[in-house]
C-alpha positions in Angstrom: -5.5 -6.9 -9.5 -8.4 -5.2 -7.8 -12.1 -6.1 -7.5 -15.1 -3.8 -7.6 -17.8 -5.5 -5.6 -20.8 -3.4 -6.7 -20.5 -4.3 -10.4 -18.5 -7.5 -10.2 -15.6 -6.1 -12.1 -12.0 -7.4 -11.8 -9.3 -5.0 -12.8 -5.9 -6.1 -13.9 -2.8 -4.0 -14.6 0.1 -5.2 -16.7 3.7 -4.5 -17.7 2.3 -3.8 -21.2 1.0 -0.5 -19.7 -2.7 -1.5 -20.1 -5.5 -1.9 -17.6 -8.3 -4.4 -18.4 -11.7 -4.7 -16.8 -13.2 -8.2 -16.6 -16.9 -8.9 -15.9 -16.6 -11.9 -13.5 -20.2 -13.2 -14.2 -19.4 -14.2 -17.7 -15.6 -13.9 -17.8 -15.8 -11.2 -20.5 -13.3 -8.3 -20.9 -15.5 -5.2 -21.0 -12.7 -2.6 -21.4 -9.0 -2.4 -22.1 -7.0 0.9 -22.2 -3.4 2.2 -22.1 -3.1 3.7 -18.7 0.6 4.8 -18.4 3.8 5.3 -20.3 5.6 2.5 -18.4 4.9 -0.7 -16.4 1.8 -0.6 -14.2 2.8 -1.7 -10.8 -0.4 -1.6 -8.7 -4.0 -0.6 -8.8 -6.8 -0.1 -6.3 -10.6 0.5 -6.5 -12.6 2.9 -4.3 -15.6 0.7 -3.3 -17.7 3.8 -2.6 -17.7 5.3 -6.1 -15.9 2.8 -8.4 -12.9 5.1 -9.2 -9.8 3.2 -10.2 -6.3 4.3 -9.1 -3.3 3.1 -11.0 0.5 3.7 -10.4 3.4 3.1 -12.7 7.1 3.2 -13.2 6.6 6.4 -15.1 6.3 8.1 -11.7 2.6 8.9 -11.8 -0.6 7.9 -10.1 -3.7 8.2 -12.2 -7.4 8.3 -11.3 -10.0 6.7 -13.7 -13.7 7.0 -13.6 -16.1 4.6 -15.2 -18.6 6.2 -17.6 -21.3 4.6 -19.7 -20.4 5.8 -23.2 -18.1 4.7 -26.0 -15.0 4.8 -23.8 -16.0 3.1 -20.5 -13.1 4.6 -18.5 -12.0 8.2 -18.5 -8.9 9.7 -17.0 -9.9 12.1 -14.2 -6.5 13.3 -12.9 -2.8 12.5 -12.9 -1.1 12.8 -9.5 2.7 13.3 -9.5 5.0 14.6 -6.8 8.5 13.3 -7.7 9.8 11.7 -10.9 10.5 8.3 -9.3 8.8 5.0 -10.0 5.6 4.3 -7.9 5.4 0.7 -6.8 2.3 0.4 -4.5 -1.0 2.0 -3.7 -3.5 1.9 -0.8 -6.8 3.6 -0.2 -7.9 4.5 3.3 -11.5 5.5 4.0 -12.4 6.4 7.6 -15.9 7.8 8.2 -16.1 10.8 5.8 -12.3 10.9 5.1 -10.6 9.4 2.1 -6.8 9.2 1.7 -4.7 7.7 -1.1 -1.2 6.4 -0.3 1.6 5.6 -2.8 4.9 3.9 -2.2 7.9 5.0 -4.2 11.3 3.7 -5.2 13.0 6.5 -3.2 11.6 5.0 0.1 8.9 7.6 0.6 5.2 7.2 1.0 3.2 10.1 -0.5 -0.4 10.7 0.5 -3.3 12.7 -0.9 -6.5 13.7 0.9 -9.8 13.8 -1.0 -11.8 17.0 -0.7 -15.4 16.3 0.5 -17.1 18.8 -1.8 -15.0 18.9 -5.0 -13.7 15.3 -4.9 -10.3 16.7 -5.7 -7.2 15.0 -4.3 -4.7 17.3 -2.6 -1.2 16.3 -1.8 -0.9 16.2 2.0 2.8 15.3 2.4 4.9 12.2 2.6 6.1 9.7 5.2 9.8 8.9 5.6 11.5 6.1 7.3 12.3 3.3 4.9 15.8 3.1 3.5 15.0 1.5 0.2 12.1 1.2 -2.1 8.5 0.8 -0.7 7.2 -2.2 -2.5 3.7 -2.8 -0.9 1.1 -1.0 1.2 -2.0 -2.0 3.1 -4.5 0.0 5.1 -7.2 -0.7 7.6 -8.9 2.0 9.6 -6.4 4.7 10.4 -3.5 2.3 10.2 -1.2 2.1 7.2 1.3 -0.7 6.8 4.3 -0.4 4.4 6.7 -3.1 3.2 10.0 -2.3 1.8 13.1 -3.6 0.0 14.9 -2.8 3.3 13.3 -6.0 4.7 11.1 -4.1 7.3 7.4 -3.4 7.7 6.4 0.0 9.2 3.2 0.7 11.0 1.8 4.2 10.6 -1.2 5.8 12.2 -3.0 8.9 10.9 -4.2 11.5 13.4 -8.0 11.5 13.5 -8.2 15.3 13.4 -5.4 16.1 10.9 -3.2 14.8 8.2 -0.3 14.1 10.7 1.0 10.6 10.8 3.1 8.8 13.3 5.3 5.7 13.0 4.1 3.3 15.7 6.5 0.5 15.1 9.0 -1.2 12.8 8.5 -4.9 12.3 11.7 -6.7 11.7 11.9 -10.4 10.9 12.3 -10.9 7.2 15.7 -11.3 5.6 14.7 -10.2 2.1 12.5 -7.5 0.5 8.9 -7.5 1.7 6.9 -7.9 -1.5 3.2 -8.3 -0.4 1.1 -7.2 2.5 -2.5 -7.7 3.6 -4.3 -6.7 6.8 -7.5 -7.6 8.6 -9.3 -7.1 11.9 -8.6 -9.6 14.7 -11.9 -10.4 16.3 -12.8 -12.1 19.7 -16.4 -11.0 19.9 -15.0 -7.5 19.7 -12.1 -6.0 17.8 -8.9 -6.7 19.7 -6.3 -5.7 17.1 -5.1 -6.4 13.6 -3.5 -9.2 11.8 -0.9 -8.4 9.2 0.3 -10.9 6.6 3.6 -10.5 4.8 5.4 -12.3 2.0 9.0 -11.7 1.2 11.7 -12.6 -1.3 13.4 -14.5 1.5 10.8 -17.2 0.7 8.9 -16.9 4.0 5.3 -15.9 4.8 4.8 -14.2 8.2 1.7 -13.4 10.3 2.0 -10.4 12.7 -0.4 -9.4 15.5 -0.7 -5.6 15.9 -2.6 -3.7 18.6 -3.3 0.0 18.1 -2.2 1.8 21.3 -5.2 4.1 21.1 -4.5 6.2 24.2 -1.3 8.2 24.7 1.4 6.2 26.5 -0.1 2.7 25.7 2.0 0.0 24.2 2.0 -1.6 20.8 2.5 -5.4 20.7 4.1 -6.9 17.6 5.5 -10.3 16.7 6.0 -12.7 13.9 4.6 -16.2 13.9 7.8 -17.7 15.3 8.8 -15.3 18.1 7.5 -13.8 21.4 5.5 -10.7 21.7 7.7 -7.6 22.1 6.4 -4.4 23.7 7.7 -0.9 22.7 6.6 2.5 23.9 4.7 4.4 21.3 6.6 6.9 19.2 10.0 5.3 20.2 12.8 6.0 17.8 14.0 2.9 16.0 17.5 2.4 14.6 16.7 0.0 11.8 19.6 -2.1 10.6 18.4 -4.3 7.7 19.7 -7.8 7.8 19.6 -8.8 4.1 20.3 -12.4 3.3 23.7 -12.8 1.6 22.2 -14.8 -1.3 19.7 -12.0 -2.0 22.4 -9.3 -2.0 24.5 -11.3 -4.4 21.6 -11.8 -6.8 20.7 -8.1 -6.5 24.2 -7.0 -7.4 24.2 -9.4 -10.4 21.0 -7.7 -11.6 18.9 -10.8 -11.3 16.1 -9.0 -9.4 14.2 -6.2 -11.0 13.8 -3.2 -8.8 13.7 0.6 -9.5 
């Protein structure tokens, strides 16, 4: 689901391949359209212009614009880089920059940058680090958070002057796939960092405190709700060894969980 604040529209995507737009004021469905050739796994709305982004197991990301004629939503462009299922989306707007991120079943995160004049999205590259499927994404400012089937959460930061990204940290604490992420600013009169909320198929919900290093050589603090704060030097290489719970692995092998 995604909510467009300016017009009070709630968008829902479904395994039946359709997207529906609901007007919250009177609980009325104002549009329904087939958006993909396979399951819709995620969608997000650009609050600046109302464009709707959808992703699917058909391997594509599609951009929809709302118009005020017979067909309220029109397909603007289809973005596709690799023929693998796309599980998650996040939109990052920072001053005059707009980036779209998509998480795929091959463990990569593709990103596109929106051109300021034409509004076209150009593929900027992809982020690698996760060993299994990327299942969820969240963004705030220049930070992007990715949750994976490999049980880890990665913290990425986009360079302010370019499309380059760096992995600041790997958050380890879950013992099952990380299925949902959300992030917000942590305030104490001024912004002191970020709070990241994660939910996993290990049946736990965790809260992480993240501080953006900012200057070169600073440290990033990260922890889950039950452990001490750990400091790591920025850009340190991490040897991630996922610790999957035996019960989850057994169910995965038996085919009881649906993942691409």
